[in-house]
C-alpha positions in Angstrom: -30.8 -14.7 22.0 -31.9 -11.3 20.6 -30.0 -9.6 23.4 -26.8 -11.5 22.5 -27.2 -10.6 18.9 -27.7 -7.0 19.7 -24.6 -6.9 22.0 -22.5 -8.6 19.3 -23.7 -6.1 16.7 -23.0 -3.2 19.0 -19.5 -4.4 19.7 -18.8 -4.8 16.0 -19.9 -1.2 15.4 -17.8 0.1 18.3 -14.7 -1.8 17.1 -15.3 -0.5 13.5 -15.5 3.1 14.6 -12.4 2.6 16.9 -10.4 1.1 14.0 -11.5 4.0 11.7 -10.5 6.5 14.4 -7.1 4.9 14.8 -6.5 4.9 11.1 -7.6 8.6 10.8 -5.3 9.5 13.7 -2.3 7.7 12.3 -2.8 9.2 8.8 -3.1 12.7 10.3 0.1 12.2 12.3 2.1 10.9 9.3 0.8 13.5 6.9 1.7 16.3 9.3 5.2 15.0 9.7 5.6 14.8 5.9 4.2 18.3 5.5 6.7 19.6 8.0 9.6 17.7 6.2 8.4 19.1 2.8 8.5 22.6 4.2 12.0 22.1 5.5 13.1 20.6 2.2 11.6 23.5 0.3 13.7 25.9 2.4 16.9 23.8 1.9 16.5 23.3 -1.8 15.5 26.9 -2.4 18.6 28.1 -0.6 20.7 25.8 -2.8 19.5 27.3 -6.1 19.6 31.0 -5.0 22.5 33.3 -5.8 24.7 33.5 -8.8 26.2 30.1 -8.6 25.6 27.6 -11.4 23.2 24.9 -10.2 23.4 21.3 -11.0 20.5 19.3 -12.5 20.2 17.4 -9.2 19.8 20.7 -7.2 17.1 21.9 -9.6 15.3 18.6 -9.6 15.4 18.4 -5.8 13.8 21.9 -5.6 11.0 20.7 -7.9 10.5 17.4 -5.9 10.2 19.3 -2.6 7.4 21.5 -4.1 5.7 18.4 -5.6 5.9 16.6 -2.2 4.3 19.5 -0.4 1.5 19.8 -2.9 1.0 16.0 -2.9 0.6 15.5 0.8 -1.7 18.6 1.0 -3.9 16.9 -1.7 -3.9 13.6 0.1 -4.9 15.2 3.4 -7.8 17.0 1.5 -8.9 13.7 0.0 -8.9 11.9 3.3 -10.8 14.7 5.0 -13.4 14.7 2.2 -13.9 10.9 2.7 -12.9 10.0 -0.8 -13.4 6.4 -1.9 -11.0 3.7 -0.6 -9.8 2.9 -4.2 -8.9 6.6 -4.7 -6.9 6.8 -1.5 -5.1 3.6 -2.3 -4.2 5.0 -5.7 -3.0 8.2 -4.1 -0.7 6.1 -1.9 0.8 4.4 -5.0 1.4 7.8 -6.6 3.1 9.0 -3.5 5.4 6.0 -3.6 6.3 6.8 -7.2 7.2 10.3 -6.2 9.4 9.0 -3.3 11.3 6.7 -5.7 12.7 9.9 -7.3 14.1 11.4 -4.1 17.8 12.0 -4.3 20.0 9.6 -2.4 23.1 11.7 -2.4 24.0 15.4 -1.9 24.0 17.8 1.0 20.4 17.1 2.0 20.4 13.3 1.6 19.7 12.7 5.3 16.5 14.8 5.2 15.4 13.1 1.9 16.0 9.7 3.5 14.0 10.6 6.6 11.2 11.9 4.5 11.2 8.8 2.3 10.8 6.6 5.3 7.7 8.6 6.4 6.3 8.6 2.9 6.7 4.8 2.9 4.7 4.5 6.1 1.9 6.8 4.8 1.8 5.0 1.5 1.3 1.6 3.2 -1.4 3.0 5.4 -3.2 4.5 2.4 -2.9 1.3 0.3 -4.3 -0.7 3.2 -7.5 1.4 3.5 -10.6 -0.6 2.7 -8.5 -3.6 1.6 -9.8 -7.1 1.9 -7.6 -8.3 4.8 -7.3 -12.0 5.6 -4.9 -13.2 8.3 -5.1 -16.9 8.9 -8.9 -16.6 8.6 -11.5 -18.9 7.0 -12.7 -18.1 3.5 -15.3 -15.5 3.3 -17.0 -17.3 0.4 -18.4 -20.7 -0.1 -15.8 -23.2 -1.3 -18.1 -24.2 -4.1 -18.1 -20.7 -5.5 -14.3 -20.5 -5.9 -13.4 -21.1 -9.6 -9.6 -20.8 -9.4 -6.6 -20.3 -7.2 -2.9 -19.2 -7.3 -0.3 -20.3 -4.8 2.8 -18.3 -3.9 5.7 -19.0 -1.6 8.4 -16.4 -1.0 10.3 -14.2 1.5 8.8 -10.9 2.8 10.8 -8.4 4.8 8.4 -5.5 5.1 6.1 -4.7 2.2 5.6 -6.8 -1.0 3.1 -6.6 -3.8 1.9 -9.5 -5.9 0.4 -8.7 -9.3 -1.8 -11.5 -10.7 -2.9 -11.6 -14.4 -4.0 -14.7 -16.3 -1.5 -17.3 -15.2 1.4 -14.9 -14.4 2.4 -13.5 -11.0 4.8 -10.7 -10.6 6.5 -9.7 -7.3 7.4 -6.1 -6.4 9.2 -5.1 -3.2 7.9 -1.8 -1.8 9.7 -1.8 1.6 12.5 -3.8 3.2 15.1 -6.1 1.6 14.4 -7.4 -1.9 14.3 -11.2 -2.5 13.6 -13.3 -5.5 10.2 -13.5 -7.1 9.4 -16.7 -5.1 7.6 -19.8 -6.4 4.0 -19.8 -7.7 1.5 -22.0 -9.4 -2.1 -21.7 -10.8 -5.0 -24.1 -10.7 -6.5 -22.1 -13.6 -6.2 -18.8 -15.3 -7.6 -15.6 -13.7 -10.5 -14.8 -16.1 -10.6 -11.7 -18.2 -14.2 -11.1 -17.1 -16.0 -8.5 -15.1 -17.7 -9.4 -11.9 -14.8 -11.5 -10.7 -13.7 -11.0 -7.1 -10.3 -12.0 -5.7 -9.5 -12.9 -2.1 -6.4 -14.0 -0.3 -5.5 -16.3 2.6 -2.2 -16.5 4.4 -1.3 -20.1 5.0 2.1 -19.4 6.5 3.4 -16.0 7.7 3.0 -13.6 10.6 1.8 -10.4 8.8 -1.3 -9.4 6.9 -2.4 -9.7 3.3 -4.6 -7.2 1.5 -6.3 -7.3 -1.9 -5.8 -3.7 -2.9 -6.9 -4.0 -6.5 -9.7 -6.1 -7.9 -9.4 -7.1 -11.6 -11.5 -5.3 -14.2 -11.2 -3.9 -17.7 -9.7 -0.7 -16.5 -6.5 -2.4 -15.2 -6.3 -5.2 -17.8 -7.9 -7.7 -15.4 -5.0 -7.6 -13.0 -5.4 -8.2 -9.3 -2.9 -6.9 -6.8 -2.2 -8.4 -3.4 -0.1 -6.6 -0.8 1.7 -8.4 2.0 2.7 -6.3 5.0 5.1 -7.5 7.7 5.7 -5.0 10.5 8.0 -7.3 12.5 11.7 -7.1 12.3 13.6 -9.3 9.8 12.4 -11.3 6.8 10.2 -14.4 7.1 8.9 -17.0 4.6 5.3 -16.6 3.5 2.8 -19.0 1.8 -0.3 -17.4 0.2 -3.4 -18.8 -1.4 -5.1 -16.3 -3.8 -8.5 -17.3 -5.0 -11.2 -15.9 -7.3 -14.9 -16.3 -7.6 -17.9 -14.7 -9.5 -19.9 -12.1 -7.7 
């Protein structure tokens, strides 16, 4: 019995280190690609604003964005190498997404910006998933009797969707893929405006993964954020059960 428990523990540790190594390798690969793209964009945008020609606002802004991107990905690599907290890395991912939303969609370098934006989207999703509470068709991790409230959501997911939960309101935001309607949701009770409340998620229907990437507390106005990630092609319907309990 003791031998079996030891073997199970050893396998758990091995799988944990393997998963961490895979995440580290993928983050390193993506960040290197983005760093290279940022360097190329700096060259292209710097060339655009050189000389005596009158520059448009878009050309000037593009040059600024290229420099910001390079500095941002350099900072994220530093944070990851310094083993910063998961919450800090997830926040860095969201900041990177906001920067990518400003990338120009037209102009002479639009292809390079599009390519870079796709890479940034991948890196951002990886960062937001670090240390997240992942539940994929799993049993609850807490006793049913400890759950004090639930929210239910049904909607379409193409690639990456975030659900923000506050009180008895649920807001949908598409981060990747095709945008669909907000879906349908209901609450059994309001998400409390109290500290020491934890939120979990369970996928009842859907092929991807769900992550609780933000727990509610007074710093975020007691708002929980759940992210749904679907890496398969095409959109699929999802049904989620979001629950909360006291720690």
